[in-house]
Every structure is written in C-alpha cells, then in structure tokens.
N, CA, C and O atoms as CSV, one atom per row, in Angstrom:
chain,resi,resn,atom,element,x,y,z
A,1,MET,N,N,11.198,3.692,14.845
A,1,MET,CA,C,10.143,2.993,14.134
A,1,MET,C,C,9.305,4.210,14.802
A,1,MET,O,O,9.641,5.036,15.650
A,2,THR,N,N,8.089,4.012,14.102
A,2,THR,CA,C,7.120,5.450,13.659
A,2,THR,C,C,6.007,4.638,14.602
A,2,THR,O,O,6.060,3.435,14.857
A,3,GLY,N,N,4.872,5.680,15.113
A,3,GLY,CA,C,3.504,5.481,15.864
A,3,GLY,C,C,3.963,5.226,17.220
A,3,GLY,O,O,5.104,5.134,17.672
A,4,ASP,N,N,2.955,5.144,17.704
A,4,ASP,CA,C,2.956,4.942,19.678
A,4,ASP,C,C,3.256,3.901,19.498
A,4,ASP,O,O,2.861,3.211,18.558
A,5,GLN,N,N,4.256,3.464,20.632
A,5,GLN,CA,C,4.853,1.981,20.773
A,5,GLN,C,C,4.063,1.815,22.247
A,5,GLN,O,O,3.722,2.662,23.072
A,6,HIS,N,N,3.893,0.067,22.212
A,6,HIS,CA,C,3.605,0.059,23.655
A,6,HIS,C,C,4.228,-1.209,23.908
A,6,HIS,O,O,4.317,-2.161,23.132
A,7,ASP,N,N,4.716,-1.092,25.274
A,7,ASP,CA,C,5.636,-2.301,25.777
A,7,ASP,C,C,4.552,-3.186,26.642
A,7,ASP,O,O,3.801,-2.586,27.412
A,8,SER,N,N,4.466,-4.765,26.498
A,8,SER,CA,C,3.833,-5.215,27.002
A,8,SER,C,C,4.383,-6.200,27.985
A,8,SER,O,O,5.595,-6.413,27.970
A,9,LYS,N,N,3.703,-6.748,28.737
A,9,LYS,CA,C,4.429,-7.354,30.256
A,9,LYS,C,C,5.084,-8.688,29.341
A,9,LYS,O,O,5.976,-9.310,29.918
A,10,ASP,N,N,4.766,-9.069,28.215
A,10,ASP,CA,C,5.537,-9.933,27.770
A,10,ASP,C,C,7.201,-9.783,27.186
A,10,ASP,O,O,8.000,-10.666,26.873
A,11,GLY,N,N,7.315,-8.516,27.188
A,11,GLY,CA,C,8.460,-7.855,26.251
A,11,GLY,C,C,8.333,-7.644,24.922
A,11,GLY,O,O,9.296,-7.175,24.315
A,12,VAL,N,N,7.088,-7.963,24.216
A,12,VAL,CA,C,6.590,-7.606,22.638
A,12,VAL,C,C,6.616,-6.148,22.977
A,12,VAL,O,O,6.093,-5.674,23.985
A,13,ILE,N,N,7.340,-5.391,21.954
A,13,ILE,CA,C,6.697,-3.921,21.539
A,13,ILE,C,C,6.034,-3.998,20.536
A,13,ILE,O,O,6.540,-4.503,19.533
A,14,ARG,N,N,4.876,-3.578,20.523
A,14,ARG,CA,C,3.997,-3.114,19.513
A,14,ARG,C,C,4.103,-1.892,19.026
A,14,ARG,O,O,3.965,-1.185,20.025
A,15,ALA,N,N,4.280,-1.126,18.019
A,15,ALA,CA,C,4.254,0.308,17.347
A,15,ALA,C,C,2.956,0.083,16.311
A,15,ALA,O,O,2.837,-0.770,15.432
A,16,HIS,N,N,1.943,1.229,16.750
A,16,HIS,CA,C,0.896,1.467,15.782
A,16,HIS,C,C,1.043,2.084,14.668
A,16,HIS,O,O,1.165,3.297,14.836
A,17,LEU,N,N,1.091,1.679,13.379
A,17,LEU,CA,C,1.755,2.118,11.843
A,17,LEU,C,C,0.707,2.913,10.773
A,17,LEU,O,O,1.003,3.677,9.854
A,18,LEU,N,N,-0.562,2.477,11.207
A,18,LEU,CA,C,-1.635,2.967,10.001
A,18,LEU,C,C,-3.255,2.304,10.352
A,18,LEU,O,O,-3.396,1.113,10.630
A,19,THR,N,N,-4.371,3.238,10.289
A,19,THR,CA,C,-5.416,2.836,10.286
A,19,THR,C,C,-6.158,2.885,9.606
A,19,THR,O,O,-6.738,3.964,9.726
A,20,GLY,N,N,-6.747,2.023,8.503
A,20,GLY,CA,C,-7.200,2.063,7.391
A,20,GLY,C,C,-9.138,1.453,7.379
A,20,GLY,O,O,-9.601,0.372,7.743
A,21,LEU,N,N,-9.586,2.234,7.014
A,21,LEU,CA,C,-11.611,1.900,6.829
A,21,LEU,C,C,-11.419,1.065,5.697
A,21,LEU,O,O,-10.712,1.293,4.715
A,22,PHE,N,N,-12.239,-0.087,5.981
A,22,PHE,CA,C,-12.596,-0.734,5.122
A,22,PHE,C,C,-14.337,-0.838,5.378
A,22,PHE,O,O,-14.993,-0.204,6.204
A,23,ASP,N,N,-14.929,-2.075,4.162
A,23,ASP,CA,C,-16.341,-2.448,4.062
A,23,ASP,C,C,-16.361,-3.413,5.251
A,23,ASP,O,O,-15.462,-4.234,5.430
A,24,ALA,N,N,-17.633,-3.254,6.216
A,24,ALA,CA,C,-17.561,-4.189,6.920
A,24,ALA,C,C,-17.612,-5.463,6.998
A,24,ALA,O,O,-17.463,-6.151,8.009
A,25,HIS,N,N,-17.892,-5.904,5.594
A,25,HIS,CA,C,-18.172,-7.221,5.166
A,25,HIS,C,C,-16.891,-7.827,4.155
A,25,HIS,O,O,-16.942,-7.748,2.928
A,26,ILE,N,N,-15.971,-8.321,4.761
A,26,ILE,CA,C,-14.795,-8.838,3.826
A,26,ILE,C,C,-15.186,-10.233,3.807
A,26,ILE,O,O,-15.756,-10.837,4.715
A,27,ASP,N,N,-14.822,-10.682,2.686
A,27,ASP,CA,C,-14.740,-12.484,2.727
A,27,ASP,C,C,-13.329,-12.885,2.740
A,27,ASP,O,O,-13.030,-14.004,3.155
A,28,ARG,N,N,-12.179,-11.830,2.201
A,28,ARG,CA,C,-10.980,-12.298,2.629
A,28,ARG,C,C,-9.901,-11.178,2.464
A,28,ARG,O,O,-10.039,-10.060,1.966
A,29,ILE,N,N,-8.770,-11.772,3.019
A,29,ILE,CA,C,-7.674,-10.659,2.284
A,29,ILE,C,C,-6.478,-11.480,1.876
A,29,ILE,O,O,-5.895,-12.390,2.466
A,30,GLU,N,N,-6.288,-10.956,0.799
A,30,GLU,CA,C,-5.196,-11.528,-0.085
A,30,GLU,C,C,-4.105,-10.617,-0.101
A,30,GLU,O,O,-4.476,-9.450,-0.233
A,31,VAL,N,N,-2.720,-10.799,0.003
A,31,VAL,CA,C,-1.360,-10.694,0.473
A,31,VAL,C,C,-0.538,-10.946,-0.413
A,31,VAL,O,O,-0.156,-12.101,-0.597
A,32,HIS,N,N,0.051,-9.567,-1.388
A,32,HIS,CA,C,0.853,-9.929,-2.296
A,32,HIS,C,C,1.996,-9.171,-2.087
A,32,HIS,O,O,1.966,-8.116,-1.453
A,33,SER,N,N,3.523,-9.880,-2.831
A,33,SER,CA,C,4.595,-9.265,-2.307
A,33,SER,C,C,4.846,-8.464,-4.179
A,33,SER,O,O,4.316,-9.133,-5.066
A,34,ILE,N,N,5.185,-7.869,-4.390
A,34,ILE,CA,C,5.007,-6.480,-5.658
A,34,ILE,C,C,6.456,-6.143,-5.832
A,34,ILE,O,O,7.038,-5.638,-4.872
A,35,THR,N,N,7.166,-6.384,-7.049
A,35,THR,CA,C,8.338,-5.534,-7.030
A,35,THR,C,C,7.978,-4.867,-8.536
A,35,THR,O,O,7.365,-5.343,-9.492
A,36,LEU,N,N,8.525,-3.761,-8.365
A,36,LEU,CA,C,8.673,-2.661,-9.342
A,36,LEU,C,C,9.879,-2.641,-9.900
A,36,LEU,O,O,10.810,-2.672,-9.095
A,37,GLN,N,N,10.248,-2.585,-11.425
A,37,GLN,CA,C,11.326,-2.731,-11.738
A,37,GLN,C,C,11.823,-0.852,-12.017
A,37,GLN,O,O,11.172,0.175,-12.210
A,38,PRO,N,N,13.179,-1.151,-11.909
A,38,PRO,CA,C,13.576,0.237,-12.311
A,38,PRO,C,C,12.685,1.560,-12.652
A,38,PRO,O,O,12.820,1.207,-13.823
A,39,THR,N,N,12.094,2.458,-12.719
A,39,THR,CA,C,11.552,3.860,-13.288
A,39,THR,C,C,10.143,2.954,-13.401
A,39,THR,O,O,9.282,3.800,-13.640
A,40,GLN,N,N,9.531,1.714,-13.347
A,40,GLN,CA,C,8.474,1.194,-14.046
A,40,GLN,C,C,7.385,1.841,-13.240
A,40,GLN,O,O,7.662,2.004,-12.052
A,41,GLN,N,N,6.211,2.240,-13.640
A,41,GLN,CA,C,5.136,3.101,-13.377
A,41,GLN,C,C,3.993,1.843,-13.294
A,41,GLN,O,O,3.913,0.921,-14.105
A,42,ALA,N,N,3.165,2.041,-12.149
A,42,ALA,CA,C,2.081,1.596,-12.180
A,42,ALA,C,C,0.744,1.550,-12.846
A,42,ALA,O,O,-0.105,0.671,-12.992
A,43,GLY,N,N,0.861,2.903,-13.227
A,43,GLY,CA,C,-0.593,3.463,-14.192
A,43,GLY,C,C,-1.795,3.471,-13.390
A,43,GLY,O,O,-2.047,2.617,-12.540
A,44,ARG,N,N,-2.640,4.600,-13.725
A,44,ARG,CA,C,-3.662,5.283,-12.829
A,44,ARG,C,C,-4.190,3.814,-12.471
A,44,ARG,O,O,-4.023,2.973,-13.354
A,45,HIS,N,N,-4.717,3.462,-11.457
A,45,HIS,CA,C,-5.820,2.566,-10.995
A,45,HIS,C,C,-6.716,2.786,-9.892
A,45,HIS,O,O,-6.747,3.804,-9.200
A,46,THR,N,N,-7.426,1.794,-9.773
A,46,THR,CA,C,-8.099,1.573,-8.312
A,46,THR,C,C,-8.163,0.039,-7.679
A,46,THR,O,O,-7.881,-1.020,-8.241
A,47,HIS,N,N,-8.625,0.268,-6.331
A,47,HIS,CA,C,-8.853,-1.307,-6.010
A,47,HIS,C,C,-10.212,-1.073,-5.250
A,47,HIS,O,O,-10.405,-0.108,-4.509
A,48,PRO,N,N,-11.186,-2.118,-5.530
A,48,PRO,CA,C,-12.163,-1.856,-4.953
A,48,PRO,C,C,-12.627,-2.366,-3.932
A,48,PRO,O,O,-13.828,-2.322,-3.670
A,49,GLY,N,N,-11.540,-3.066,-3.017
A,49,GLY,CA,C,-11.797,-3.174,-1.645
A,49,GLY,C,C,-10.597,-2.363,-0.947
A,49,GLY,O,O,-10.328,-2.604,0.230
A,50,GLY,N,N,-9.894,-1.423,-1.656
A,50,GLY,CA,C,-8.567,-0.742,-0.827
A,50,GLY,C,C,-7.244,-1.533,-0.922
A,50,GLY,O,O,-7.058,-2.222,-1.925
A,51,VAL,N,N,-6.456,-1.489,-0.096
A,51,VAL,CA,C,-5.258,-1.541,0.504
A,51,VAL,C,C,-4.513,-1.183,1.114
A,51,VAL,O,O,-4.360,0.038,1.158
A,52,VAL,N,N,-3.656,-2.049,1.904
A,52,VAL,CA,C,-2.842,-1.465,2.850
A,52,VAL,C,C,-1.734,-1.860,2.522
A,52,VAL,O,O,-1.728,-2.852,1.793
A,53,GLY,N,N,-0.606,-1.353,2.857
A,53,GLY,CA,C,0.917,-1.893,1.942
A,53,GLY,C,C,2.116,-1.670,3.291
A,53,GLY,O,O,1.905,-1.334,4.456
A,54,TYR,N,N,2.906,-1.875,2.865
A,54,TYR,CA,C,3.932,-1.772,3.204
A,54,TYR,C,C,5.204,-1.718,2.254
A,54,TYR,O,O,5.184,-2.499,1.303
A,55,VAL,N,N,6.272,-0.914,2.394
A,55,VAL,CA,C,7.435,-0.946,1.376
A,55,VAL,C,C,8.354,-1.523,2.265
A,55,VAL,O,O,8.560,-1.188,3.432
A,56,VAL,N,N,9.127,-2.814,1.331
A,56,VAL,CA,C,10.159,-3.450,1.800
A,56,VAL,C,C,11.320,-3.052,1.476
A,56,VAL,O,O,12.238,-3.219,2.279
A,57,ASP,N,N,11.600,-2.316,-0.011
A,57,ASP,CA,C,12.704,-2.335,-0.469
A,57,ASP,C,C,13.104,-1.229,-1.565
A,57,ASP,O,O,12.964,-1.570,-2.740
A,58,GLY,N,N,13.483,-0.216,-1.354
A,58,GLY,CA,C,13.102,1.016,-2.259
A,58,GLY,C,C,12.769,2.248,-2.569
A,58,GLY,O,O,13.295,2.914,-1.677
A,59,ASP,N,N,12.158,3.049,-3.364
A,59,ASP,CA,C,11.741,4.501,-2.990
A,59,ASP,C,C,10.593,4.494,-4.321
A,59,ASP,O,O,10.989,4.253,-5.462
A,60,ILE,N,N,9.016,4.810,-3.998
A,60,ILE,CA,C,8.256,4.610,-4.980
A,60,ILE,C,C,7.627,6.002,-4.486
A,60,ILE,O,O,7.927,6.558,-3.429
A,61,LEU,N,N,6.726,6.457,-5.407
A,61,LEU,CA,C,6.364,7.844,-5.750
A,61,LEU,C,C,5.169,7.342,-5.558
A,61,LEU,O,O,4.914,6.299,-6.160
A,62,PHE,N,N,4.203,7.898,-4.742
A,62,PHE,CA,C,2.676,7.762,-4.440
A,62,PHE,C,C,1.707,8.902,-4.364
A,62,PHE,O,O,1.979,9.971,-3.817
A,63,GLU,N,N,0.678,8.652,-4.880
A,63,GLU,CA,C,-0.155,10.183,-5.073
A,63,GLU,C,C,-1.677,9.230,-5.399
A,63,GLU,O,O,-1.925,8.463,-6.330
A,64,ILE,N,N,-2.494,9.636,-4.257
A,64,ILE,CA,C,-3.914,9.557,-4.619
A,64,ILE,C,C,-4.365,10.997,-5.621
A,64,ILE,O,O,-3.929,12.148,-5.613
A,65,ASP,N,N,-5.236,10.442,-6.298
A,65,ASP,CA,C,-6.492,11.639,-6.845
A,65,ASP,C,C,-6.444,13.046,-5.998
A,65,ASP,O,O,-6.390,12.839,-4.786
A,66,GLY,N,N,-6.451,14.273,-6.329
A,66,GLY,CA,C,-6.793,14.961,-5.394
A,66,GLY,C,C,-5.599,15.203,-3.931
A,66,GLY,O,O,-5.921,15.849,-2.934
A,67,GLN,N,N,-4.473,14.652,-4.080
A,67,GLN,CA,C,-3.826,14.976,-2.767
A,67,GLN,C,C,-2.674,15.129,-3.548
A,67,GLN,O,O,-2.451,15.041,-4.755
A,68,PRO,N,N,-1.763,15.466,-2.217
A,68,PRO,CA,C,-0.619,15.762,-2.793
A,68,PRO,C,C,0.745,14.310,-2.768
A,68,PRO,O,O,0.810,13.309,-2.055
A,69,ALA,N,N,1.482,14.715,-3.664
A,69,ALA,CA,C,2.472,13.070,-4.038
A,69,ALA,C,C,3.457,13.163,-2.528
A,69,ALA,O,O,3.849,14.128,-1.873
A,70,THR,N,N,3.642,11.504,-2.341
A,70,THR,CA,C,4.641,11.428,-1.112
A,70,THR,C,C,5.513,10.300,-1.817
A,70,THR,O,O,5.448,9.493,-2.745
A,71,ARG,N,N,6.358,10.730,-0.824
A,71,ARG,CA,C,7.328,9.373,-1.541
A,71,ARG,C,C,7.733,8.525,-0.336
A,71,ARG,O,O,8.177,8.894,0.751
A,72,LEU,N,N,7.467,7.284,-0.800
A,72,LEU,CA,C,7.532,6.406,0.558
A,72,LEU,C,C,8.965,5.597,0.257
A,72,LEU,O,O,9.503,5.628,-0.850
A,73,HIS,N,N,9.449,4.939,1.291
A,73,HIS,CA,C,11.013,4.561,1.458
A,73,HIS,C,C,10.920,3.153,2.318
A,73,HIS,O,O,10.002,3.097,3.137
A,74,ASN,N,N,11.712,2.121,2.211
A,74,ASN,CA,C,11.829,1.430,2.913
A,74,ASN,C,C,11.325,1.446,4.903
A,74,ASN,O,O,11.856,2.193,5.724
A,75,GLY,N,N,10.280,0.476,5.202
A,75,GLY,CA,C,9.532,0.267,6.228
A,75,GLY,C,C,8.523,1.699,6.197
A,75,GLY,O,O,8.092,2.151,7.258
A,76,SER,N,N,8.285,2.182,5.213
A,76,SER,CA,C,6.738,2.972,4.947
A,76,SER,C,C,5.639,2.274,4.690
A,76,SER,O,O,5.580,1.396,3.830
A,77,VAL,N,N,4.318,2.770,5.727
A,77,VAL,CA,C,3.269,2.146,5.338
A,77,VAL,C,C,2.467,2.820,4.172
A,77,VAL,O,O,3.116,3.602,3.478
A,78,PHE,N,N,1.224,2.639,3.878
A,78,PHE,CA,C,0.564,3.419,3.147
A,78,PHE,C,C,-1.167,2.736,3.187
A,78,PHE,O,O,-1.310,1.674,3.793
A,79,TYR,N,N,-2.184,3.271,2.650
A,79,TYR,CA,C,-3.259,2.896,2.426
A,79,TYR,C,C,-4.118,3.569,1.382
A,79,TYR,O,O,-4.056,4.791,1.247
A,80,GLU,N,N,-4.890,2.854,0.663
A,80,GLU,CA,C,-5.343,3.288,-0.398
A,80,GLU,C,C,-6.734,3.068,-0.058
A,80,GLU,O,O,-6.928,1.853,-0.067
A,81,PRO,N,N,-8.144,3.919,0.337
A,81,PRO,CA,C,-9.483,3.927,0.439
A,81,PRO,C,C,-9.806,2.584,-0.636
A,81,PRO,O,O,-8.993,2.012,-1.362
A,82,PRO,N,N,-11.136,2.328,-0.481
A,82,PRO,CA,C,-11.632,1.525,-1.309
A,82,PRO,C,C,-12.326,2.346,-2.506
A,82,PRO,O,O,-13.205,3.179,-2.285
A,83,GLY,N,N,-11.880,2.052,-3.721
A,83,GLY,CA,C,-12.434,2.970,-4.575
A,83,GLY,C,C,-11.667,4.278,-5.108
A,83,GLY,O,O,-11.999,4.781,-6.181
A,84,ALA,N,N,-10.804,4.723,-4.456
A,84,ALA,CA,C,-9.540,5.801,-4.886
A,84,ALA,C,C,-8.535,5.795,-5.999
A,84,ALA,O,O,-7.583,5.057,-6.254
A,85,VAL,N,N,-8.896,6.542,-6.409
A,85,VAL,CA,C,-8.019,6.670,-7.961
A,85,VAL,C,C,-6.330,6.787,-7.560
A,85,VAL,O,O,-5.841,7.740,-6.954
A,86,ILE,N,N,-5.745,5.855,-7.939
A,86,ILE,CA,C,-4.306,6.171,-7.827
A,86,ILE,C,C,-3.574,6.507,-8.492
A,86,ILE,O,O,-2.876,5.630,-9.001
A,87,THR,N,N,-3.339,7.793,-8.831
A,87,THR,CA,C,-2.657,8.385,-10.148
A,87,THR,C,C,-1.231,8.011,-10.088
A,87,THR,O,O,-0.605,7.895,-11.141
A,88,ARG,N,N,-0.576,7.784,-8.773
A,88,ARG,CA,C,1.076,7.469,-9.231
A,88,ARG,C,C,1.064,6.520,-7.841
A,88,ARG,O,O,0.608,6.870,-6.753
A,89,PHE,N,N,1.759,5.073,-8.200
A,89,PHE,CA,C,2.672,4.265,-7.847
A,89,PHE,C,C,3.794,3.831,-8.404
A,89,PHE,O,O,3.908,2.692,-8.856
A,90,ASP,N,N,4.819,4.806,-8.418
A,90,ASP,CA,C,5.778,4.575,-9.384
A,90,ASP,C,C,7.014,4.309,-8.693
A,90,ASP,O,O,7.154,4.815,-7.579
A,91,ASN,N,N,8.056,3.498,-9.240
A,91,ASN,CA,C,9.305,3.379,-8.515
A,91,ASN,C,C,10.262,4.785,-8.887
A,91,ASN,O,O,10.501,5.117,-10.048
A,92,ALA,N,N,10.695,5.443,-7.829
A,92,ALA,CA,C,11.791,6.276,-8.308
A,92,ALA,C,C,12.922,6.211,-7.981
A,92,ALA,O,O,13.605,7.059,-7.407
A,93,SER,N,N,13.243,4.973,-8.407
A,93,SER,CA,C,14.964,4.909,-8.872
A,93,SER,C,C,15.169,4.722,-10.249
A,93,SER,O,O,14.524,3.709,-10.522
A,94,ASP,N,N,15.593,5.049,-11.042
A,94,ASP,CA,C,16.565,4.813,-12.108
A,94,ASP,C,C,17.613,3.786,-12.005
A,94,ASP,O,O,18.560,4.027,-12.754
A,95,THR,N,N,17.709,2.929,-11.448
A,95,THR,CA,C,18.802,1.473,-11.402
A,95,THR,C,C,18.247,0.550,-10.407
A,95,THR,O,O,18.430,-0.627,-10.721
A,96,VAL,N,N,17.452,0.778,-8.998
A,96,VAL,CA,C,17.236,-0.395,-8.473
A,96,VAL,C,C,15.573,-0.860,-8.160
A,96,VAL,O,O,14.784,-0.029,-7.710
A,97,THR,N,N,15.280,-1.859,-8.368
A,97,THR,CA,C,13.490,-2.334,-7.967
A,97,THR,C,C,13.502,-1.629,-6.504
A,97,THR,O,O,14.430,-1.349,-5.745
A,98,ALA,N,N,11.938,-1.435,-6.407
A,98,ALA,CA,C,11.238,-1.652,-5.411
A,98,ALA,C,C,10.653,-2.426,-5.170
A,98,ALA,O,O,10.372,-3.153,-6.122
A,99,THR,N,N,10.154,-2.764,-3.993
A,99,THR,CA,C,9.277,-4.213,-3.649
A,99,THR,C,C,8.549,-3.406,-2.185
A,99,THR,O,O,9.165,-2.681,-1.403
A,100,PHE,N,N,6.985,-3.805,-2.104
A,100,PHE,CA,C,6.279,-4.017,-1.076
A,100,PHE,C,C,5.466,-4.589,-1.511
A,100,PHE,O,O,5.164,-4.812,-2.683
A,101,ILE,N,N,4.781,-5.053,-0.038
A,101,ILE,CA,C,3.613,-6.066,0.663
A,101,ILE,C,C,2.423,-5.315,0.658
A,101,ILE,O,O,2.299,-4.207,1.179
A,102,ALA,N,N,1.261,-6.148,-0.140
A,102,ALA,CA,C,0.384,-5.528,-0.207
A,102,ALA,C,C,-0.821,-6.662,0.260
A,102,ALA,O,O,-0.904,-7.879,0.096
A,103,PHE,N,N,-1.850,-5.499,1.026
A,103,PHE,CA,C,-3.133,-6.450,1.605
A,103,PHE,C,C,-4.179,-5.854,1.049
A,103,PHE,O,O,-4.430,-4.656,1.181
A,104,TYR,N,N,-4.935,-6.768,0.310
A,104,TYR,CA,C,-6.001,-6.113,-0.392
A,104,TYR,C,C,-7.550,-6.963,0.080
A,104,TYR,O,O,-7.732,-8.152,-0.182
A,105,PRO,N,N,-8.506,-6.149,0.761
A,105,PRO,CA,C,-9.347,-6.840,1.809
A,105,PRO,C,C,-10.303,-7.172,0.128
A,105,PRO,O,O,-10.232,-6.361,-0.795
A,106,LEU,N,N,-11.085,-8.403,0.033
A,106,LEU,CA,C,-12.213,-8.715,-1.100
A,106,LEU,C,C,-13.151,-9.311,-0.672
A,106,LEU,O,O,-13.159,-10.294,0.069
A,107,ILE,N,N,-14.502,-8.404,-1.388
A,107,ILE,CA,C,-15.698,-9.670,-1.335
A,107,ILE,C,C,-15.682,-10.141,-2.517
A,107,ILE,O,O,-15.316,-9.581,-3.550
A,108,GLY,N,N,-16.259,-11.644,-2.298
A,108,GLY,CA,C,-16.821,-12.444,-3.689
A,108,GLY,C,C,-15.762,-12.497,-4.520
A,108,GLY,O,O,-14.593,-12.702,-4.191
A,109,ASP,N,N,-16.305,-12.255,-5.905
A,109,ASP,CA,C,-14.874,-12.328,-6.937
A,109,ASP,C,C,-14.471,-11.105,-7.224
A,109,ASP,O,O,-14.020,-11.014,-8.366
A,110,GLN,N,N,-14.468,-10.046,-6.552
A,110,GLN,CA,C,-13.794,-9.257,-7.080
A,110,GLN,C,C,-12.260,-8.970,-7.713
A,110,GLN,O,O,-11.406,-9.755,-7.299
A,111,ALA,N,N,-11.855,-8.060,-8.558
A,111,ALA,CA,C,-10.853,-8.300,-9.060
A,111,ALA,C,C,-9.926,-7.533,-7.904
A,111,ALA,O,O,-10.637,-6.700,-7.342
A,112,LEU,N,N,-8.632,-7.541,-7.390
A,112,LEU,CA,C,-7.190,-6.489,-6.921
A,112,LEU,C,C,-7.008,-5.624,-7.526
A,112,LEU,O,O,-6.597,-4.625,-6.936
A,113,ILE,N,N,-7.160,-5.577,-8.592
A,113,ILE,CA,C,-7.177,-4.014,-9.283
A,113,ILE,C,C,-7.775,-3.498,-10.739
A,113,ILE,O,O,-7.804,-4.320,-11.654
A,114,SER,N,N,-8.165,-2.395,-10.927
A,114,SER,CA,C,-8.748,-2.075,-11.878
A,114,SER,C,C,-8.205,-1.165,-12.689
A,114,SER,O,O,-8.719,-0.084,-12.399
A,115,MET,N,N,-7.312,-1.020,-13.691
A,115,MET,CA,C,-6.590,-0.211,-14.405
A,115,MET,C,C,-7.026,1.234,-15.479
A,115,MET,O,O,-7.465,1.063,-16.616
A,116,LEU,N,N,-6.833,2.451,-14.942
A,116,LEU,CA,C,-7.764,3.456,-15.300
A,116,LEU,C,C,-6.960,3.912,-16.890
A,116,LEU,O,O,-5.785,3.560,-16.993
A,117,GLU,N,N,-7.474,4.530,-17.858
A,117,GLU,CA,C,-6.942,5.015,-18.976
A,117,GLU,C,C,-6.491,6.850,-18.616
A,117,GLU,O,O,-5.975,7.542,-19.494
C-alpha cells in the first residue's frame, strides 16, 4: 500500500493516496468505470471539473501538458486538475485492456470531457 497509513481503534486501516483540489461549488460527482482496448489512445482532452481516478487493471501512459509522462498501473491513483490539458491517457499494452475508475466533480450541466484537436 502507498501513502500514509493510519490504524484506527476499530481495526480499519486507512491509507492516504492522493489529494486533489477542486472548485468549492460542486453539484455532483459522477463515477465511471472506463476500459481502454489494447493500444487505445484517449486523445487530447480536458475536464472542466477535473478528475480523480484509480487504475483497476492494466498499464496506462499518462501525461498532462507541460509535465513529464508517467506510467500508471494496477493500484495507481491519478489527478487531473480542472481545465488541465491531458495530452496522453493511453493503454500501454498491445494485448490487454486497461480499466480505471474516474470520479468527475461537476457543476450544472457540464460535460465530463471535452476533446481537443
């Protein structure tokens, strides 16, 4: 397990994995399970409310514009700040799918994703 672990009196172990900053006014959070096919690329995109996610299975190449690319794998967590340009979120495998859970904080009727050219 990564992050700081805290044992509680009730025997539950809590491990801090990630902190993400969002707009103080969030109407809802949508949670989606997303599967990328082998070698599938998500394309350049942005999320108006940002994203917090957890990789369930597979390997993903992740890059925010202006930052170095990182490789996410089973158990990795990630954060995409609101409005950040995501240049890569690609399945790194030629043979197996990659699945992640994404938490989208949204205001009003915002779209989950905006594709960029």
